[in-house]
Structures are given as C-alpha cells and as structure tokens.
N, C-alpha and C positions, 0 to 999 in steps of 0.2 A: 857692230850691232847687226849689220846686214848679214854678215856671215852667220851669226847666231840664229837670226830669223830663217835664213835659207836652210840651215842645217835642221832646224826643228821642223820645217815644212817638209823637208825630204824624209825625215824619220817618220812623220805622220803618214805621208804618202806610202812609204814603204810598209808601215804597219797596216794600213787600210788594204794595200794590195795583198799582203800576206793573209789577212783575215778573209778577204774575198776568195782568194785562191783556196784556203782551207774549207770554206763554206762550199764552194763548188765541187771540191774533191769529195767531201763527205756526202754531199747530195748524190753525186755519181755513184759512190760506194754503196749507199743504201738502195738506190734505184736498181743497180746491178744485182745486189743480193736478193731483193724482192723479185726481180725478173727470174733469176736462177731458181729461186725457191718455187715460184709459180710454175715455171716450165717443168721442173721436176715432178711437182704434184700433178700437173696435167698429164705428163707422160705416164706416171704410175697409174692414174685413173684410166687412161686409154688402154694401157697394157692389161689392166684388170678387166675391163669391159671386153676386150678381145678374147681373154681367157673364158669368160662367161659365154660369149658367142660360139666359141669352139665347143663348148659342152664338156670339157674336161681340162684338168690342170696337170701339167707335168712338173717334174723336178726343175727343169729349165725355167719354167714360168715362176716357180716359188723363188728361185734364186734371183731371177730378174727383179722381183718385188723387193728382195733384200738389198739389191744394189740401189734401188731407188730409195729405200729407207736409210742406207748409209749416206747417200748424197744429201738427203734432206737433213740428217743429223749434222753433216759437215757444214752445211749452210747455216744451220741454227747455232752451232758452236762458233763459227766465224762471226756471225752476227752479234753474238753476246760478248766475245772476248777479243775480237780483231786479231786473232791468231789462226793461221791456217793449220788445221790438225793434219799433219802429214800421215799419221798412223791410219786415219780414216781413208785416205787415198789408197794406202797399201791394202787396206781391208777390202775396198771396192775392187782393186786389181785381183786379189786372191779369189774373191767371189766370182769375178768375171772369168778367170782362168778355170775355176772349178766348174762353172756352168759350161764353158767351151769343152772341157774334157768329158763331162757327163753327156753333153749333146753328141760329141763325136763317137763316144762308145755306144750310145743308144741308137744312133743312126747307122753306124758302120758294123756294129756287132762284133768287132774284133779289135782288140787293143793292138797297137803298133808302136813304133818308135816315137810317134808324136805324142803319145800319152806319157811316155817317159820324159820327153822334153818339157811337156806342160807341168808334169809333176815336179821336175827339177826347178822350173820357174817359180812354182808355188812354194817350194822349199826355200828358195833364195828370198822370196818376199817375206816369208815367216822369219827367216834369219835377220832380215832388214828390220822387222818390227822389234825383235829382241834387242838389236844393236841400238835403235832409236830409243827404246824404253830404258836400256841401260845407261845410255849417254845422258838422257834427260834426268834420270835419278842421280846419277854420279856427278854430273856437271850441270847444275840447274842454271837457267838463264838469269843474268843479272845485268843491271845497267852500270855504267861507269861510276855512279855515285853510291853503289851499294845494292841492296836487294831490290828487286823489281817492285815498283809501286803500283798498286791497283788505282783505277780512276775513281770508282765508287763501289758501294757494297754489292751492287748487282753484278759487277765484274768478278768480284771475289767469289760470289755464289756460283756463277757460271763456270769459272775455273775449277771449283770444287767439284761441280757435277761432271765436268769434263775428265778430271782426274779419277773420279769414281767409276766412270764408264770404261776405263781401261782395265780395271781389275776384274 
C-alpha cells in the first residue's frame, strides 16, 4: 500500500511540475512574441518618422517598410499557428538583398560584380522558396497518428489565411 501511495504522489508531483513548466514556457512564448511585435512596430514608426523628417522617401525607405511589414506578418502568423513561417524569412531576406542592391547602385552609380553576386543570392533564395513550397505541397506535415490535428477553429482559420497568403 505504501508503494502505491508513493507512486501516486510521484505521478501527481510529476504532473504538477509538467503543468507548471508548460505554463511558464507558454507565458514566456507570448511575452516574447508581444515584445518582438512591439519592437517591430516601434522600429517601423521610427523609420517612417525619419523619412518624414528627411522630407523625401527613396526606394530604400519603401523596401525597409516592406521588411517591417513582413516581420510583423511573421510574428502574427507565428502567434496564431505556433509555426514559424520559413518562407516569410526568405521573403525578408530577398527584400533586404534587393534593398542592398538598389542602394549600392544608386550610391555608386555603376553596377559591378557585387550586383551580380547579390542577384545570384536573390535567385538562390527564390529557388529556396520554390523548393519549400513544392516540398510542403508534395509532402505535407503529418503527426505519427495521422493527419495533423488543429487545436481549435481559430488555428484552422489562421492556417487557411497563411496558406492563402502564399498564393
């Protein structure tokens, strides 16, 4: 009887520790997402105010705002689905490289081998997006027990929005 009582106490303690650990991890997860979202919004507002102070807006500035937009979308999708949208990171990288290339050409006024290398990097990232999209459509994510289960209808709606944003 003592073994049974001790085993039940151990299982209850293990369950409590696991629940507390999950609570703390989710709290940190949401806090970090809110912080990243707030920092992204703040940086975008500050960049926009800097553009207004300058008195003119360049293509570099517009592309910077697109980078902030993609980062905010990435945080939103991760918040809704708990899945890191790798394609959005690649989109940010492509936009950043495009911004670099435009800035380089507009300041130096002469294309050189660096432009070719940046263009090649953009091409490689575009191919990576194609590979990721092909792989995700050809080999969808499944769990061991069958098709991936959604936690609730909000997750299903968020994943539908995410899938439609790729088209």
